[in-house]
ZAMARGU-4260 file (C-alpha; in steps of 0.2 Angstrom, whole numbers, plus 5000, padded with zeros to 4 digits):
<rodrens>
0) 5032/5040/5054 | 5020/5030/5064 | 5016/5019/5049 | 5034/5016/5047 | 5036/5010/5065
5) 5021/4999/5062 | 5027/4991/5047 | 5044/4988/5055 | 5036/4980/5070 | 5025/4968/5059
10) 5027/4949/5062 | 5039/4940/5051 | 5025/4929/5044 | 5008/4934/5038 | 4993/4923/5035
15) 4989/4928/5018 | 4972/4919/5018 | 4966/4931/5032 | 4953/4942/5023 | 4958/4957/5035
20) 4976/4956/5030 | 4971/4956/5011 | 4959/4970/5014 | 4973/4981/5023 | 4985/4977/5009
25) 4973/4981/4996 | 4969/4998/5003 | 4987/5002/5006 | 4991/4997/4988 | 4977/5008/4981
30) 4982/5023/4992 | 5000/5021/4986 | 4995/5020/4968 | 4984/5035/4970 | 4999/5044/4978
35) 5011/5039/4964 | 4998/5045/4951 | 4997/5062/4959 | 5016/5064/4959 | 5018/5058/4941
40) 5004/5068/4934 | 5003/5084/4945 | 5011/5095/4931 | 5000/5088/4917 | 4983/5089/4924
45) 4972/5105/4927 | 4956/5104/4936 | 4946/5105/4920 | 4955/5091/4913 | 4955/5080/4928
50) 4937/5085/4933 | 4928/5074/4946 | 4942/5061/4946 | 4955/5073/4950 | 4945/5080/4965
55) 4942/5062/4971 | 4960/5058/4970 | 4965/5073/4979 | 4952/5070/4993 | 4958/5051/4994
60) 4977/5056/4995 | 4974/5070/5007 | 4964/5060/5019 | 4975/5045/5018 | 4988/5054/5029
65) 5003/5051/5017 | 5018/5062/5016 | 5011/5071/5000 | 5002/5087/5006 | 4986/5089/4994
70) 4974/5103/4997 | 4957/5093/4996 | 4947/5108/5001 | 4955/5119/4988 | 4952/5106/4975
75) 4934/5105/4980 | 4932/5124/4981 | 4940/5126/4963 | 4929/5112/4956 | 4913/5119/4964
80) 4915/5134/4952 | 4916/5123/4936 | 4908/5107/4941 | 4891/5102/4949 | 4893/5105/4967
85) 4881/5092/4973 | 4890/5078/4964 | 4907/5085/4969 | 4902/5085/4987 | 4897/5067/4986
90) 4912/5061/4977 | 4924/5071/4988 | 4915/5065/5004 | 4916/5047/4998 | 4934/5048/4993
95) 4940/5056/5009 | 4930/5043/5019 | 4939/5029/5010 | 4955/5037/5014 | 4952/5038/5032
100) 4952/5019/5033 | 4971/5020/5034 | 4970/5028/5051 | 4956/5016/5056 | 4966/5001/5051
105) 4982/5007/5059 | 4973/5008/5076 | 4964/4992/5073 | 4980/4982/5070 | 4993/4992/5080
110) 4986/4998/5097 | 5003/4999/5104 | 5009/5011/5091 | 4994/5022/5093 | 4993/5023/5111
115) 5010/5032/5113 | 5003/5049/5108 | 4997/5062/5121 | 4984/5068/5109 | 4978/5050/5107
120) 4977/5048/5126 | 4966/5063/5127 | 4954/5059/5113 | 4952/5040/5115 | 4941/5042/5131
125) 4930/5053/5121 | 4927/5040/5107 | 4925/5027/5120 | 4911/5037/5129 | 4902/5046/5115
130) 4905/5034/5100 | 4899/5041/5084 | 4896/5059/5090 | 4915/5065/5091 | 4918/5055/5074
135) 4904/5065/5066 | 4908/5082/5073 | 4927/5081/5069 | 4923/5074/5051 | 4911/5089/5048
140) 4925/5102/5050 | 4942/5104/5042 | 4955/5099/5056 | 4971/5089/5057 | 4965/5078/5072
145) 4953/5067/5063 | 4967/5054/5060 | 4969/5052/5079 | 4951/5049/5081 | 4951/5036/5067
150) 4965/5027/5075 | 4956/5028/5092 | 4940/5021/5083 | 4950/5007/5076 | 4959/5003/5092
155) 4943/5002/5101 | 4936/4990/5088 | 4922/5002/5083 | 4912/4993/5070 | 4919/4997/5053
160) 4902/5000/5044 | 4897/5012/5058 | 4913/5021/5057 | 4911/5023/5038 | 4893/5029/5038
165) 4896/5042/5052 | 4912/5048/5044 | 4904/5048/5026 | 4889/5059/5032 | 4901/5072/5041
170) 4913/5073/5027 | 4900/5074/5013 | 4891/5088/5022 | 4908/5097/5024 | 4912/5096/5005
175) 4894/5100/5000 | 4895/5116/5010 | 4912/5121/5003 | 4907/5117/4985 | 4891/5127/4986
180) 4900/5141/4996 | 4913/5143/4983 | 4901/5142/4968 | 4890/5156/4975 | 4903/5167/4982
185) 4912/5168/4965 | 4895/5172/4957 | 4892/5185/4970 | 4909/5193/4968 | 4907/5194/4950
190) 4890/5202/4951 | 4897/5214/4964 | 4912/5219/4954 | 4903/5218/4937 | 4915/5205/4930
</rodrens>
């Protein structure tokens, strides 16, 4: 809903020579293409057929905050049983970090839209005072409020490469933990029950 309000409040003319606008449009088109692919191919692809690319796509779409609910942790957990968990964690962490750019750029380009939320008003001072620490901690655990912190980081003009590196470390650690936990918990359960 906020993205729709932001699009409707855009200026009538854009300067297409501006690299920031081209980058934002490119990211938006990539996320839309990934979302359309998920919608069109959701019945044809299984995890073993899709492999690492499917997990990367699920993570990207899940973190982009679009309308389509995609269980990225479920895809990583299921993939951790059949695929290399270390590589899976790196791929999912990178994909989800790229998807978080939508919130960052929403905050960067639309401060007025982002500041209307009560949750934003509570989290923005935290990002202002502590910088990387809340971004790292919130990206480390599965939760629905990371988008608000990403918007706050963009609105505060937090450096893009710092944002990406902190978020990447947190999300990669999260997915590595889930991939290995699912792999070894299934091995343990099969051993316990003799399956």
